[in-house]
N, C-alpha and C positions, 0 to 999 in steps of 0.2 A: 766206099759209098753208093750206094745204087743206083744208077741213073736214069732207070727205066722209069716210064711215071708210076707215078702213084695212085691206083684206081681203086676204088675197096668194089669186092662183088657185090652185083646186086644183092638187092634183101630177098629171102624165098618167102612170099608171102601166103600166108593161109589160104586169102581167096582163090589164090592161084593153082591151089589145088580141091576146086569145089566146095571150100567150107566144111570139108568131112578130114576131120583128123584122123582117120586111118588113112587116108591117102595122104594127108601133109608127114604124120610120121613117117612113112615110108620114103617119103622124098628127103625127109630131114637124116633118116638113115644109111640112107643112099649117098647123101653127101658126105657124111660122115666115115662111113667104109672106103670115098675115095681118096679124101682125107689123111685117116688116120691107121685105116687098116691095111690098105694098100700102096700107099705111098709113105714112108716114111718121114715124118718134118726131121730137122735139125734146126740145132741154137749153137751159137759157137762152136760148131763142128762134131756137136754132144748129141744122139739122138735124145727125142720126147717121149717118154714114156706116158699110158695113162691108166686111169683104174679098170683093168680086164674081168675083174670080177662081174659075175653074170645077175642082172638084177632079174626079178621075178618074172619079167618078161620077155627074157634070151637075150638081152641088147646090154652090152658092157655098160656098168656105171660110169665110167669115165664119159660116155654120150649124156648118159641121162645130168649129170654136173655141166652139161654146155648149154644145156634146152632146158631144164630144170631150175625152181627156185626153192628154198624152204630148207629145211632142218638138212642135217647130217642123217636122221630116219629115213630111209628108202619109202613109208611109206604115206609120210607128213612131205613130200615133196610134189608140187604142180607145175605142168607146163607154164612157164615162163615166154609169151610171144616174141619180147624183144628179144630173149638168148636163141629164140629157134630161127627170127629173122637173120640173125647175123652170123647164125650158124659158119657158115664159108667165109666168113671174116676171122674168123681163128687162124684159120691155117696160113689165108693169105698176110696178115700179120706177120704171125712168126714166122714164113717166108722172105718178109721185107723189112725184118728186125735192122736190117741198116740203115733203112730210110731214115730221110731228115724228118716223114712224117712219124715217125714212130720214134720214142721216147721209152726209155728203160732206167731202173735202178734198182736197187737190192740192199736189202735187210736181213741183219739178222733177227733170228729170233727164238728162241725157244725151242722149237721144232726145226729147227736148222734155216738155212739161208730162203730168203724165197725172192727170184726174181720179178719183176713186173714189166709187162709192156705195155703203152699205153698209146692214144694216137694223140698229137699235137694238140689235140683239142681237148682231151680227156676226155671224152667220153665214151670210151671203150677201153676196159683193162681184160688184160690177159694175166694169171696168177701161174707162177710156175714155182717148183721147190727143186733146188740146187741140189745132188746127188756129187758125188766126186766123178762118177762115169756120164750121168743121165740128168734130164732135167724130168719131173714127174709134172704132168699138167693140172692144176689143180681145179682151174673153172676160168671162165672169161664171162665177162657180162658188159653188157650196156649201163650208161651213167649217165640217168636223165637230167636232175637235177643238179642246177648250176653252184647250189651249196654245196653237193656233195663234188663237182669237178672242182672247185675251190680248194675245197678239203685234201681233196687228192693232189693238187697240184703243188699244194707250200708242204704237204707232210713228207714228200721225201724230195730228194738230189735226181731230178731228171738230166739223162746225158742222151743227147740226139745222135741217131744213129750210129749205136751200139748194139753191136750184133751179131751174126751171121759172117 
């Protein structure tokens, strides 16, 4: 189990970038590049992959699935400020998956095994799909409402500190 203090990174706030979307988007992109393109995360000794298909704006779809919400149709997705603000949390939680502050569960679905990592207060969730040789990062998002947190808490059998 990881003994270092568990302290989530500061939120990446829109107002800290002059309330200008192009500046904020570039700051988010820089965070994503550092966390997933330059330094590749792992979980349980397996690499974590993401959707590298380029979207219309030249950034990988994996980036947009961590910052936008909406349907799987690219044109229908919109920025989700809670996801954007917490973008740095994705890598931090993955790197600290063995902490008592991170809970893990797995579920078999018709599309394979889904691995879920959540903060112990159920306020933030990362969803990965397990493959034989890697994990595929599906999405990550803030869980705002208490009834959604209760639903998540009761839906799975959570195991504390089960990770890398």
